[in-house]
C-alpha positions in Angstrom: -7.0 -15.3 11.9 -4.1 -13.8 9.0 -0.5 -13.9 9.7 1.6 -11.4 8.9 5.0 -10.9 7.3 6.6 -11.1 10.8 4.9 -13.9 12.0 2.7 -12.5 14.8 -0.7 -12.9 13.8 -3.4 -10.3 13.3 -7.8 -10.5 13.8 -8.0 -8.6 11.0 -12.2 -9.2 10.8 -12.3 -7.8 14.1 -10.5 -4.8 13.6 -12.9 -4.1 9.6 -15.6 -5.0 11.9 -14.8 -2.7 14.7 -14.3 0.2 11.9 -17.2 -0.2 10.5 -18.9 0.0 13.8 -17.1 3.3 14.7 -17.1 4.8 11.1 -18.8 7.7 12.3 -15.9 8.4 14.7 -13.1 8.2 12.0 -11.5 11.7 10.4 -11.6 12.4 6.7 -8.2 11.0 6.4 -9.0 7.8 8.2 -12.3 7.0 6.0 -9.6 8.2 2.7 -6.7 5.8 3.9 -9.5 2.4 4.7 -10.8 3.6 1.0 -7.4 3.5 -0.5 -7.4 0.0 0.5 -10.5 -1.0 -1.0 -13.1 -0.8 1.8 -16.2 -0.3 0.0 -17.9 1.5 3.5 -15.4 3.8 3.7 -15.4 5.7 0.4 -19.0 6.9 1.0 
């Protein structure tokens, strides 16, 4: 669980797992955005 600056909490690990599981459905712009954030598997 990660607390964001606005005070809300987000399950970042679950979100990342979902993105990784669905990577075949992500378009190039989405993969590039994740790669820019340092997500290794998106840099493909």
